[in-house]
TIPAGU-759314 format. One record per residue: x, y negated, z of N, C-alpha, C in turn. Coordinates in steps of 0.02 Angstrom, whole numbers, plus 50000, padded with zeros to 5 digits. Layout:
N
X | Y | Z | X | Y | Z | X | Y | Z
...
END
This chain:
134
47074 | 48570 | 35655 | 47044 | 48634 | 35640 | 47039 | 48678 | 35702
47093 | 48681 | 35742 | 47094 | 48725 | 35799 | 47039 | 48707 | 35849
47031 | 48642 | 35865 | 46981 | 48623 | 35915 | 46911 | 48640 | 35891
46897 | 48632 | 35826 | 46832 | 48649 | 35800 | 46820 | 48725 | 35807
46869 | 48764 | 35789 | 46862 | 48837 | 35794 | 46856 | 48858 | 35866
46894 | 48826 | 35910 | 46891 | 48844 | 35981 | 46821 | 48833 | 36008
46788 | 48780 | 35987 | 46720 | 48767 | 36011 | 46671 | 48821 | 35988
46685 | 48850 | 35929 | 46642 | 48903 | 35903 | 46651 | 48968 | 35942
46707 | 48976 | 35974 | 46722 | 49037 | 36012 | 46709 | 49022 | 36085
46648 | 49030 | 36106 | 46631 | 49018 | 36175 | 46588 | 49074 | 36201
46565 | 49066 | 36261 | 46525 | 49118 | 36293 | 46460 | 49132 | 36254
46431 | 49080 | 36227 | 46368 | 49090 | 36190 | 46380 | 49130 | 36127
46436 | 49119 | 36094 | 46454 | 49158 | 36035 | 46460 | 49232 | 36054
46494 | 49245 | 36109 | 46501 | 49314 | 36133 | 46433 | 49344 | 36149
46393 | 49308 | 36186 | 46327 | 49334 | 36206 | 46283 | 49348 | 36144
46285 | 49304 | 36095 | 46244 | 49315 | 36035 | 46269 | 49375 | 35996
46334 | 49384 | 35994 | 46362 | 49443 | 35960 | 46346 | 49507 | 35997
46351 | 49506 | 36063 | 46336 | 49565 | 36104 | 46263 | 49585 | 36096
46219 | 49536 | 36090 | 46147 | 49550 | 36084 | 46132 | 49588 | 36019
46176 | 49585 | 35970 | 46164 | 49618 | 35906 | 46196 | 49687 | 35901
46233 | 49708 | 35952 | 46269 | 49771 | 35949 | 46219 | 49829 | 35951
46233 | 49878 | 35907 | 46191 | 49939 | 35903 | 46236 | 50000 | 35917
46205 | 50057 | 35926 | 46242 | 50118 | 35938 | 46293 | 50132 | 35883
46275 | 50117 | 35820 | 46320 | 50129 | 35765 | 46384 | 50088 | 35772
46378 | 50028 | 35801 | 46437 | 49986 | 35812 | 46484 | 50019 | 35862
46456 | 50051 | 35913 | 46497 | 50086 | 35962 | 46534 | 50143 | 35929
46499 | 50179 | 35885 | 46530 | 50233 | 35847 | 46588 | 50206 | 35805
46577 | 50150 | 35773 | 46629 | 50120 | 35731 | 46690 | 50099 | 35772
46678 | 50069 | 35830 | 46733 | 50049 | 35874 | 46773 | 50111 | 35896
46738 | 50163 | 35917 | 46772 | 50224 | 35939 | 46811 | 50256 | 35882
46781 | 50256 | 35823 | 46813 | 50286 | 35765 | 46878 | 50250 | 35746
46881 | 50186 | 35760 | 46939 | 50145 | 35742 | 46984 | 50129 | 35801
46982 | 50171 | 35852 | 47022 | 50159 | 35912 | 47096 | 50151 | 35896
47123 | 50194 | 35856 | 47195 | 50191 | 35841 | 47213 | 50126 | 35807
47173 | 50105 | 35758 | 47187 | 50043 | 35722 | 47181 | 49982 | 35768
47130 | 49981 | 35810 | 47121 | 49925 | 35857 | 47178 | 49924 | 35907
47196 | 49981 | 35934 | 47251 | 49985 | 35982 | 47316 | 49962 | 35951
47330 | 49983 | 35890 | 47391 | 49961 | 35855 | 47391 | 49885 | 35846
47333 | 49857 | 35829 | 47329 | 49785 | 35819 | 47342 | 49748 | 35885
47315 | 49773 | 35939 | 47327 | 49742 | 36005 | 47401 | 49746 | 36024
47430 | 49805 | 36015 | 47500 | 49815 | 36034 | 47549 | 49776 | 35991
47533 | 49767 | 35927 | 47579 | 49734 | 35881 | 47569 | 49659 | 35876
47522 | 49632 | 35914 | 47512 | 49560 | 35915 | 47537 | 49533 | 35981
47583 | 49488 | 35979 | 47610 | 49459 | 36040 | 47555 | 49428 | 36083
47507 | 49397 | 36051 | 47453 | 49363 | 36086 | 47408 | 49412 | 36123
47394 | 49469 | 36094 | 47346 | 49516 | 36122 | 47379 | 49571 | 36165
47445 | 49577 | 36161 | 47479 | 49632 | 36194 | 47463 | 49639 | 36268
47450 | 49583 | 36301 | 47436 | 49586 | 36373 | 47371 | 49624 | 36387
47330 | 49636 | 36335 | 47267 | 49672 | 36344 | 47274 | 49746 | 36327
47333 | 49771 | 36316 | 47343 | 49840 | 36296 | 47314 | 49889 | 36347
47330 | 49880 | 36410 | 47305 | 49926 | 36462 | 47230 | 49919 | 36472
47206 | 49858 | 36471 | 47134 | 49847 | 36477 | 47097 | 49877 | 36418
47127 | 49873 | 36359 | 47097 | 49904 | 36300 | 47089 | 49979 | 36309
47140 | 50011 | 36339 | 47135 | 50083 | 36352 | 47077 | 50098 | 36399
47069 | 50057 | 36450 | 47014 | 50067 | 36497 | 46947 | 50056 | 36462
46943 | 50005 | 36420 | 46881 | 49992 | 36384 | 46864 | 50051 | 36339
46913 | 50077 | 36302 | 46900 | 50135 | 36260 | 46880 | 50195 | 36301
46912 | 50204 | 36358 | 46894 | 50260 | 36402 | 46822 | 50256 | 36425
46801 | 50197 | 36447 | 46732 | 50187 | 36469 | 46684 | 50199 | 36411
46700 | 50173 | 36353 | 46658 | 50181 | 36294 | 46650 | 50255 | 36277
46705 | 50292 | 36278 | 46702 | 50364 | 36262 | 46661 | 50402 | 36314
46673 | 50388 | 36378 | 46637 | 50423 | 36431 | 46562 | 50406 | 36429
46546 | 50345 | 36412 | 46476 | 50325 | 36404 | 46444 | 50362 | 36346
46478 | 50364 | 36290 | 46451 | 50397 | 36230 | 46442 | 50472 | 36240
46486 | 50503 | 36281 | 46480 | 50574 | 36296 | 46427 | 50588 | 36349
46403 | 50536 | 36382 | 46351 | 50543 | 36433 | 46378 | 50563 | 36501
46444 | 50557 | 36512 | 46471 | 50575 | 36577 | 46477 | 50515 | 36624
46475 | 50456 | 36596 | 46475 | 50395 | 36637 | 46418 | 50350 | 36614
46366 | 50348 | 36652 | 46307 | 50310 | 36631 | 46290 | 50254 | 36679
46328 | 50247 | 36733 | 46314 | 50195 | 36782 | 46344 | 50128 | 36760
46322 | 50105 | 36703 | 46350 | 50044 | 36674 | 46294 | 50009 | 36633
46289 | 49943 | 36641 | 46238 | 49907 | 36601 | 46254 | 49908 | 36526
46202 | 49907 | 36486 | 46210 | 49904 | 36414 | 46251 | 49843 | 36394
46242 | 49787 | 36428 | 46280 | 49726 | 36411 | 46355 | 49740 | 36413
46377 | 49778 | 36462 | 46448 | 49793 | 36468 | 46472 | 49836 | 36409
46434 | 49888 | 36394 | 46453 | 49931 | 36338 | 46451 | 49892 | 36272
46400 | 49851 | 36263 | 46395 | 49811 | 36202 | 46452 | 49759 | 36199
46472 | 49731 | 36256 | 46528 | 49684 | 36257 | 46592 | 49717 | 36236
46602 | 49778 | 36260 | 46661 | 49816 | 36240 | 46660 | 49828 | 36164
46604 | 49853 | 36139 | 46598 | 49866 | 36068 | 46609 | 49804 | 36026
46576 | 49749 | 36046 | 46582 | 49687 | 36008 | 46653 | 49661 | 36008
46684 | 49658 | 36066 | 46751 | 49629 | 36070 | 46803 | 49672 | 36033
46797 | 49738 | 36039 | 46845 | 49781 | 36003 | 46835 | 49777 | 35928
46774 | 49774 | 35905 | 46762 | 49766 | 35833 | 46783 | 49697 | 35808
46777 | 49647 | 35851 | 46800 | 49580 | 35833 | 46875 | 49581 | 35821
46911 | 49615 | 35865 | 46984 | 49620 | 35857 | 47000 | 49657 | 35792
46962 | 49708 | 35776 | 46974 | 49747 | 35715 | 46965 | 49706 | 35652
46918 | 49659 | 35652 | 46901 | 49620 | 35593 | 46956 | 49569 | 35578
46991 | 49576 | 35522 | 47045 | 49529 | 35506 | 47020 | 49462 | 35480
46957 | 49458 | 35461 | 46930 | 49396 | 35432 | 46876 | 49366 | 35477
46892 | 49358 | 35541 | 46845 | 49330 | 35588 | 46849 | 49253 | 35586
46831 | 49219 | 35639 | 46831 | 49146 | 35637 | 46898 | 49115 | 35618
46952 | 49144 | 35643 | 47019 | 49124 | 35623 | 47053 | 49186 | 35594
47059 | 49190 | 35529 | 47088 | 49250 | 35499 | 47156 | 49267 | 35530
47166 | 49331 | 35543 | 47226 | 49354 | 35579 | 47291 | 49340 | 35542
47288 | 49331 | 35477 | 47350 | 49321 | 35439 | 47377 | 49250 | 35445
47341 | 49205 | 35479 | 47366 | 49136 | 35488 | 47419 | 49137 | 35542
47481 | 49123 | 35524 | 47536 | 49126 | 35573 | 47524 | 49080 | 35633
47537 | 49106 | 35692 | 47534 | 49065 | 35752 | 47466 | 49060 | 35785
47413 | 49056 | 35745 | 47346 | 49047 | 35774 | 47296 | 49101 | 35754
47316 | 49147 | 35713 | 47270 | 49197 | 35687 | 47238 | 49241 | 35739
47271 | 49252 | 35795 | 47245 | 49296 | 35847 | 47214 | 49258 | 35905
47213 | 49193 | 35903 | 47187 | 49154 | 35959 | 47113 | 49169 | 35971
47074 | 49175 | 35918 | 47003 | 49189 | 35926 | 46992 | 49260 | 35954
47033 | 49308 | 35933 | 47029 | 49376 | 35960 | 47043 | 49374 | 36035
47095 | 49337 | 36053 | 47114 | 49329 | 36123 | 47056 | 49298 | 36163
47024 | 49247 | 36135 | 46969 | 49214 | 36169 | 46910 | 49261 | 36179
46893 | 49299 | 36129 | 46837 | 49346 | 36135 | 46852 | 49399 | 36188
46912 | 49427 | 36187 | 46930 | 49476 | 36238 | 46928 | 49445 | 36308
46953 | 49385 | 36314 | 46954 | 49351 | 36379 | 46883 | 49340 | 36405
46839 | 49314 | 36363 | 46770 | 49303 | 36384 | 46736 | 49369 | 36402
46745 | 49419 | 36360 | 46714 | 49484 | 36373 | 46738 | 49513 | 36440
46802 | 49510 | 36451 | 46829 | 49538 | 36513 | 46805 | 49501 | 36574
46795 | 49437 | 36567 | 46768 | 49398 | 36623 | 46698 | 49422 | 36642
46658 | 49440 | 36593 | 46590 | 49464 | 36606 | 46588 | 49536 | 36633
46635 | 49577 | 36613 | 46630 | 49649 | 36628 | 46682 | 49673 | 36679
46720 | 49628 | 36707 | 46774 | 49646 | 36753 | 46752 | 49692 | 36809
46697 | 49676 | 36842 | 46675 | 49717 | 36899 | 46653 | 49786 | 36875
46624 | 49791 | 36815 | 46605 | 49856 | 36788 | 46666 | 49898 | 36770
46719 | 49866 | 36748 | 46781 | 49903 | 36734 | 46811 | 49930 | 36799
46808 | 49890 | 36852 | 46832 | 49913 | 36917 | 46791 | 49973 | 36942
46725 | 49968 | 36933 | 46681 | 50023 | 36953 | 46698 | 50087 | 36914
46711 | 50078 | 36850 | 46729 | 50135 | 36808 | 46794 | 50167 | 36831
46844 | 50125 | 36846 | 46908 | 50152 | 36870 | 46899 | 50188 | 36937
46857 | 50161 | 36981 | 46842 | 50196 | 37045 | 46811 | 50264 | 37031
46765 | 50266 | 36984 | 46732 | 50328 | 36965 | 46783 | 50378 | 36938
46829 | 50354 | 36895 | 46881 | 50398 | 36867 | 46925 | 50427 | 36923
46942 | 50386 | 36972 | 46982 | 50410 | 37028 | 46944 | 50464 | 37068
46881 | 50452 | 37080 | 46840 | 50502 | 37115 | 46835 | 50567 | 37076
46826 | 50562 | 37011 | 46824 | 50621 | 36968 | 46889 | 50660 | 36971
46945 | 50624 | 36971 | 47011 | 50657 | 36974 | 47021 | 50691 | 37041
46997 | 50661 | 37094 | 47003 | 50691 | 37161 | 46960 | 50753 | 37168
46904 | 50755 | 37133 | 46857 | 50811 | 37139 | 46878 | 50870 | 37095
46927 | 50862 | 37054 | 46948 | 50917 | 37009 | 46995 | 50965 | 37043
END
């Protein structure tokens, strides 16, 4: 079962999901920040993404407020898709399955971060410049 599910969770799955993201999905991700953050923090598998999750939410919020716009839509959509994927308890591998329930969430976050890593660095550079200018 695991190898079959693992094959379903690949870059193409992420790209097809990202292509379907709409503004309403970004609103939903932002609205559920606390629940998504709690899920990341309380899952041993996802905990290593806690700080990156904060950065992703920060970028999403700044983008939605219109203060940070130097970012491709693909990056914003990847953030929205991956965070909503983590929120969904009944995804490809339901989260309640002991031991493997969060592996698909981990895979989606890993793939998304691989695609958007340079944009996250650019965002952090921008945040530092903003802090220096205050």
